[in-house]
Backbone as numpy.savetxt, mean C-alpha at the origin, in Angstrom:
# Nx Ny Nz CAx CAy CAz Cx Cy Cz
-17.59 -7.86 6.40 -17.96 -8.06 4.99 -17.20 -6.64 4.30
-17.41 -5.63 4.72 -16.71 -4.34 4.31 -15.42 -4.69 4.10
-14.57 -4.92 5.28 -13.42 -5.14 5.21 -12.85 -6.22 3.76
-13.26 -7.28 3.72 -13.17 -8.05 2.59 -13.41 -7.48 1.48
-14.31 -6.74 1.00 -14.32 -5.69 -0.22 -13.46 -4.66 -0.17
-13.00 -4.26 1.08 -11.64 -3.22 0.51 -10.47 -4.15 0.27
-10.25 -5.05 0.89 -9.18 -6.02 0.96 -9.01 -6.46 -0.73
-10.28 -7.12 -1.33 -10.10 -7.81 -2.58 -9.77 -6.06 -3.50
-10.40 -5.08 -3.26 -10.24 -4.07 -4.28 -8.65 -3.42 -4.08
-8.25 -3.31 -3.04 -6.52 -3.42 -3.14 -6.05 -4.62 -3.65
-6.22 -5.65 -3.56 -5.76 -6.87 -4.26 -5.70 -6.98 -5.91
-7.15 -6.36 -6.21 -7.28 -5.98 -7.46 -6.73 -5.08 -8.25
-6.50 -4.02 -7.47 -5.22 -2.84 -7.75 -3.91 -3.39 -8.14
-3.54 -4.08 -6.82 -2.09 -4.70 -7.06 -1.81 -5.70 -8.23
-2.93 -6.45 -8.66 -2.42 -7.27 -9.83 -2.95 -6.56 -11.32
-3.76 -5.71 -11.40 -4.00 -5.27 -12.63 -3.53 -3.78 -12.59
-2.96 -3.16 -11.75 -2.64 -1.36 -12.01 -1.40 -1.12 -11.55
-0.75 -1.55 -10.40 0.07 -1.23 -9.78 1.52 -1.74 -10.28
2.45 -0.61 -10.37 3.86 -0.86 -11.11 4.86 -1.81 -9.97
4.43 -2.04 -8.89 5.21 -2.60 -8.03 4.69 -4.04 -7.85
3.77 -4.71 -8.57 3.30 -5.75 -8.16 3.19 -6.55 -9.74
3.17 -7.80 -9.56 3.14 -8.70 -10.53 3.77 -8.58 -12.01
3.41 -8.43 -13.12 3.50 -8.35 -14.30 4.42 -7.33 -14.73
4.03 -5.99 -14.29 4.37 -5.03 -14.58 5.68 -4.50 -13.70
6.05 -5.15 -12.90 7.44 -5.12 -12.29 8.29 -5.59 -13.12
8.11 -6.57 -13.85 9.18 -7.02 -15.03 9.53 -6.09 -15.97
8.65 -4.96 -16.43 8.82 -4.56 -17.41 9.69 -3.17 -16.64
9.06 -2.64 -15.34 9.79 -1.63 -14.97 11.50 -1.68 -14.28
11.74 -3.17 -13.79 12.84 -3.54 -13.36 13.24 -3.10 -11.91
12.55 -2.20 -11.51 12.94 -2.03 -10.20 11.45 -1.37 -9.39
11.54 -1.31 -7.99 10.07 -0.84 -7.79 10.17 0.46 -7.82
9.02 0.92 -8.02 8.43 2.31 -8.35 8.30 2.95 -6.83
7.88 2.31 -5.69 7.60 2.95 -4.40 8.80 3.32 -3.59
8.76 4.56 -3.41 9.91 4.89 -2.26 9.78 4.16 -1.10
8.81 3.34 -0.76 8.67 3.07 0.76 8.46 1.20 0.69
8.84 0.51 1.99 8.75 -0.63 1.69 8.27 -1.06 3.28
7.03 -1.69 3.51 6.20 -2.10 1.93 5.54 -0.94 1.32
5.27 -1.46 0.24 4.54 -0.20 -0.86 3.53 0.17 -0.11
2.81 1.09 -0.84 1.72 1.89 -0.34 0.34 1.10 0.01
0.17 0.05 -1.09 -1.10 -0.35 -1.26 -1.02 -1.99 -0.25
0.43 -2.39 0.06 1.05 -3.44 0.96 0.53 -2.89 2.29
0.59 -1.70 2.48 1.06 -1.08 3.88 -0.63 -0.92 4.09
-1.45 -0.30 3.35 -2.96 0.04 3.58 -3.79 -1.39 3.85
-3.34 -2.70 2.90 -3.94 -3.84 3.03 -3.40 -4.63 4.59
-2.48 -4.43 4.99 -1.95 -4.49 6.05 -2.88 -3.87 7.22
-2.70 -2.71 7.22 -3.53 -1.80 8.09 -4.91 -2.17 8.27
-5.50 -2.33 7.17 -6.92 -2.96 7.38 -7.07 -4.32 7.71
-6.14 -5.38 7.72 -6.17 -6.35 8.41 -6.12 -6.34 9.93
-5.37 -5.75 10.21 -4.90 -5.32 11.74 -6.21 -4.41 12.47
-6.23 -3.32 11.78 -7.21 -2.15 12.34 -8.65 -1.97 11.95
-9.04 -2.93 10.93 -10.15 -2.80 10.31 -10.45 -1.92 9.47
-11.23 -1.52 8.92 -11.46 -0.41 7.54 -11.11 0.64 7.20
-11.75 1.32 8.63 -11.92 2.98 8.75 -10.26 3.22 9.28
-9.95 2.74 10.23 -8.69 3.02 10.70 -7.37 2.63 9.69
-7.72 1.42 8.98 -6.64 0.98 7.93 -6.84 2.21 6.90
-7.89 2.46 6.25 -7.98 3.54 5.16 -7.45 4.81 5.45
-7.58 5.26 6.96 -7.00 6.53 7.11 -5.43 6.79 7.48
-4.89 5.29 8.02 -3.61 5.10 7.84 -2.91 5.20 6.61
-3.70 4.19 5.45 -3.25 4.57 4.17 -3.13 5.64 3.59
-4.05 6.21 3.70 -4.33 7.93 3.46 -2.82 8.85 3.78
-2.63 8.53 5.13 -1.68 9.29 5.79 -0.12 8.81 5.15
-0.15 7.60 4.74 1.18 6.93 4.23 1.18 7.92 2.58
0.14 7.48 2.13 0.09 8.35 0.55 0.56 9.73 0.48
-0.23 10.47 1.63 0.03 11.78 1.63 1.74 12.33 2.08
2.35 11.40 2.54 3.92 11.35 2.79 4.58 10.85 1.66
4.31 10.37 0.73 5.01 10.23 -0.82 5.06 11.02 -1.66
6.03 11.84 -1.23 6.10 12.79 -2.12 7.59 12.73 -2.91
8.23 13.59 -3.86 9.47 13.17 -4.47 10.32 13.77 -3.75
10.12 14.49 -2.61 11.10 15.21 -1.69 11.27 14.32 -0.46
10.53 13.25 -0.14 10.80 11.95 0.83 11.57 11.01 0.54
12.79 10.71 1.46 13.58 9.49 1.33 13.13 8.15 1.62
12.18 8.35 1.74 11.18 6.48 1.84 12.12 5.90 2.80
12.26 4.70 2.68 12.52 3.80 3.23 11.67 2.65 4.00
11.92 1.87 4.84 11.41 0.85 5.61 10.32 1.60 6.51
8.94 1.68 6.29 7.86 1.90 6.83 6.79 1.28 7.61
6.77 0.37 9.02 6.36 -0.18 9.39 4.93 0.47 9.83
4.07 -0.62 10.03 2.48 -0.26 10.50 2.59 0.14 12.02
1.95 1.20 12.45 2.25 1.52 13.89 1.42 0.54 14.63
1.78 0.10 15.59 1.10 -0.87 16.88 0.09 -0.35 17.69
0.15 1.14 17.55 -0.83 1.68 18.67 -1.93 1.92 18.02
């Protein structure tokens, strides 16, 4: 139940607020996130794989690495 609520909140964020998803991507022209998948997709996948607590912790760790000095790139979810 809590997992589904967290996933729905992330999907709502992606649909209405994120520059990397939906209609805002058309106006921006390029992706804004340095990483692939985007931080919200990464957190959503983490919650689906590991549950709410660990998924949100992995998402928070990912957000903390997303700085102007990071190179970015492909960052897959750890399977451990």
